[in-house]
C-alpha positions in Angstrom: 0.0 0.0 0.0 1.4 3.4 -1.0 1.9 5.9 1.8 3.3 9.4 2.0 5.9 10.8 4.4 7.1 14.3 5.3 10.9 14.9 5.5 13.3 17.7 6.5 16.3 18.0 4.1 19.6 19.6 5.0 21.1 20.0 1.5 24.5 21.4 0.6 24.1 24.4 -1.6 27.1 26.0 -3.4 26.7 28.1 -6.6 30.2 27.6 -7.9 33.4 25.8 -7.0 34.8 29.1 -5.7 31.7 30.3 -3.8 31.1 29.8 -0.2 28.8 26.8 0.4 26.6 25.7 3.3 23.6 23.6 4.3 20.1 24.8 3.5 17.1 23.4 5.3 14.2 22.4 3.0 11.0 20.5 3.5 9.7 17.6 1.4 6.0 17.0 2.0 3.7 14.3 0.8 6.5 12.2 -0.6 5.3 8.8 -1.9 7.3 5.9 -0.5 7.2 4.4 -4.0 9.5 7.2 -5.2 13.2 6.9 -5.7 15.5 9.3 -3.9 16.0 11.3 -7.1 12.3 11.4 -7.8 11.9 12.9 -4.3 14.5 15.6 -5.3 12.6 16.2 -8.5 9.5 16.9 -6.4 11.4 19.3 -4.1 12.9 21.1 -7.2 9.5 21.5 -8.7 8.4 23.3 -5.6 11.5 25.4 -5.4 10.9 26.5 -9.0 7.3 27.4 -8.3 8.6 29.5 -5.3 11.0 31.3 -7.6 14.1 29.7 -6.0 17.0 27.9 -7.5 16.5 24.1 -7.8 19.1 21.7 -6.3 21.7 20.8 -8.9 22.4 17.1 -8.9 23.8 14.6 -11.4 21.9 11.7 -12.9 21.6 9.9 -16.2 20.4 6.3 -16.5 18.4 6.2 -13.2 18.8 2.4 -13.4 21.8 1.9 -11.2 24.2 1.5 -14.2 26.0 4.8 -14.7 26.8 5.9 -11.1 26.4 9.6 -11.9 23.7 10.1 -9.2 26.3 9.7 -6.4 25.8 11.9 -3.3 26.4 11.4 0.4 23.2 10.8 2.3 23.4 10.8 6.1 27.1 10.1 5.9 26.8 7.2 3.3 27.7 7.6 -0.4 24.6 6.6 -2.3 22.7 6.2 1.0 22.5 3.6 3.6 21.0 0.7 1.5 23.7 -1.8 0.8 24.6 -2.5 -2.9 22.3 0.3 -4.2 23.0 3.4 -6.2 21.2 6.6 -5.1 18.8 6.5 -8.0 17.7 3.0 -6.9 17.3 4.0 -3.2 13.5 4.2 -2.5 11.8 6.4 0.0 10.3 3.4 1.7 13.6 3.0 3.5 13.0 6.3 5.3 10.5 7.2 8.0 8.0 10.0 8.4 9.6 13.0 10.1 13.2 11.9 9.2 15.9 14.5 8.8 18.1 13.7 5.8 21.5 15.3 5.3 22.6 15.4 1.6 26.0 16.6 0.5 28.4 16.0 -2.5 31.2 13.5 -2.6 34.2 15.2 -1.0 37.7 14.5 -2.2 40.6 16.6 -3.4 40.5 14.9 -6.8 36.8 15.6 -7.3 36.2 19.2 -8.0 32.8 20.5 -7.0 30.8 22.1 -9.8 27.6 23.1 -8.0 25.5 21.9 -5.1 25.7 18.1 -5.3 27.4 18.0 -8.7 31.1 17.0 -8.8 33.6 16.5 -11.7 34.6 12.8 -11.8 37.0 13.5 -14.6 40.0 12.3 -12.5 38.6 8.7 -12.8 38.5 9.1 -16.6 42.2 10.2 -16.4 43.1 7.0 -14.7 41.3 4.9 -17.3 43.1 6.9 -20.1 46.4 6.0 -18.5 45.9 2.3 -19.1 42.5 0.9 -18.5 42.1 -0.7 -21.9 43.8 -3.2 -24.3 45.5 -1.8 -27.4 46.0 -5.1 -29.3 44.4 -5.3 -32.8 41.8 -8.0 -32.1 40.5 -8.2 -35.6 37.0 -9.6 -36.1 34.9 -11.0 -33.3 36.3 -14.5 -32.5 34.2 -17.5 -31.6 33.4 -17.7 -27.9 35.6 -20.8 -27.3 38.6 -19.7 -29.3 40.5 -18.3 -26.3 40.1 -20.7 -23.3 39.3 -18.9 -20.0 38.5 -20.9 -16.8 35.1 -20.4 -15.2 36.8 -19.1 -12.0 38.8 -16.5 -13.9 35.8 -15.4 -15.9 33.7 -15.0 -12.8 36.4 -13.0 -11.0 36.9 -10.8 -14.1 33.2 -10.2 -14.4 32.9 -9.3 -10.7 35.7 -6.7 -11.1 34.2 -5.3 -14.4 31.0 -4.6 -12.5 32.6 -1.4 -11.2 30.6 1.6 -12.7 33.2 4.3 -11.7 30.8 6.3 -9.5 33.5 7.3 -7.0 31.6 6.1 -3.9 34.8 4.3 -2.8 36.7 7.6 -2.9 34.0 9.4 -1.0 33.8 6.7 1.7 37.6 6.4 2.2 39.1 8.6 5.0 42.1 9.1 2.7 40.0 9.7 -0.5 41.8 6.7 -2.1 40.8 5.4 -5.5 42.5 2.0 -4.9 39.2 0.0 -5.1 38.3 1.7 -8.5 41.8 1.2 -9.9 42.1 -2.4 -8.6 38.8 -3.3 -10.2 39.9 -1.9 -13.6 43.3 -3.5 -13.4 41.9 -6.9 -12.1 39.3 -7.5 -14.8 42.0 -7.1 -17.5 44.8 -8.8 -15.7 42.6 -11.9 -15.2 41.9 -12.3 -18.9 44.3 -13.4 -21.6 43.5 -10.3 -23.7 44.9 -8.1 -20.9 48.1 -10.0 -20.2 50.5 -8.4 -22.8 50.1 -4.9 -21.3 49.6 -6.0 -17.7 52.8 -4.6 -16.3 52.6 -1.3 -18.1 49.0 -0.9 -17.2 49.5 -1.4 -13.4 52.4 1.1 -13.3 50.7 3.7 -15.5 47.3 3.6 -13.7 48.8 3.8 -10.2 51.2 6.6 -11.2 48.3 8.6 -12.7 46.2 7.9 -9.6 49.0 9.5 -7.4 49.4 12.4 -9.8 45.7 13.2 -9.5 46.0 13.6 -5.7 44.0 10.6 -4.6 45.1 9.3 -1.1 46.7 6.1 -0.1 44.8 3.0 0.9 45.0 2.2 4.6 42.8 -0.9 4.5 39.8 0.7 6.3 37.3 -1.2 4.0 34.8 1.6 3.9 35.2 1.5 0.1 34.0 -2.1 0.0 31.2 -1.4 2.4 29.8 1.5 0.4 30.4 0.3 -3.1 27.0 0.0 -4.9 28.3 -2.9 -6.9 29.9 -4.6 -3.9 33.4 -4.7 -5.4 35.7 -6.8 -3.1 38.9 -5.4 -1.6 40.4 -8.7 -2.8 41.0 -6.7 -6.0 43.2 -4.3 -4.1 45.4 -7.2 -3.0 45.6 -8.3 -6.7 46.5 -4.8 -7.8 49.3 -4.7 -5.2 50.7 -8.0 -6.6 50.4 -6.7 -10.2 52.2 -3.5 -9.2 55.0 -5.2 -7.4 55.5 -7.7 -10.3 55.5 -4.8 -12.8 58.0 -2.8 -10.8 60.3 -5.8 -10.5 60.3 -6.6 -14.2 60.8 -3.0 -15.1 63.8 -2.8 -12.7 65.3 -6.0 -14.3 65.0 -4.6 -17.8 
């Protein structure tokens, strides 16, 4: 049965990256519990527009839990408190009537704030550009069984490839580390034969670029794993460390 709830929102408002920001208290009334979190923000923005005020700026695209653009910190949790869920897939039935909800952008030195809840995740794209791909000329599409891959390796690679690059791991980490993101991208290629030829160069280049972009160091706090909407395991960070050490060794030998 559909029910409605009333909420108090404390939303971070900031007109530009250089402007002074702060929390603004807003009221969301008659919110259907069938709505997603972003639909609730849409309703609030409609009312702000009718009142002649600036609507809340926030990112979204697919609204299907695929793109990760909707990321914001809700009551201290990137993408909200629901495990394995992006913000656009978080429904208002997980909140109670009269709740106060604090909403703020992902905060990390490498993520530049654009406006309100909108951040620039371009730093993650920079890491991918440094080596998160294979450059071999693969030709036409081969038959599925041409290159043998064990079921175990295929499953592990698929688990790592589920990363959507939303940046929740960075926002959750006390050091704003991107190690979970980088490890997922390195792992899914290192586990497959197509990624083997460039494995050493990839690990070195992506970690180097991560450091240049001012992401912090991993201190094994595991907040990243706990808050990741795709539940990427920190086992991938261990794999990245091994790939990085091997790459450094072979580079030193050569």
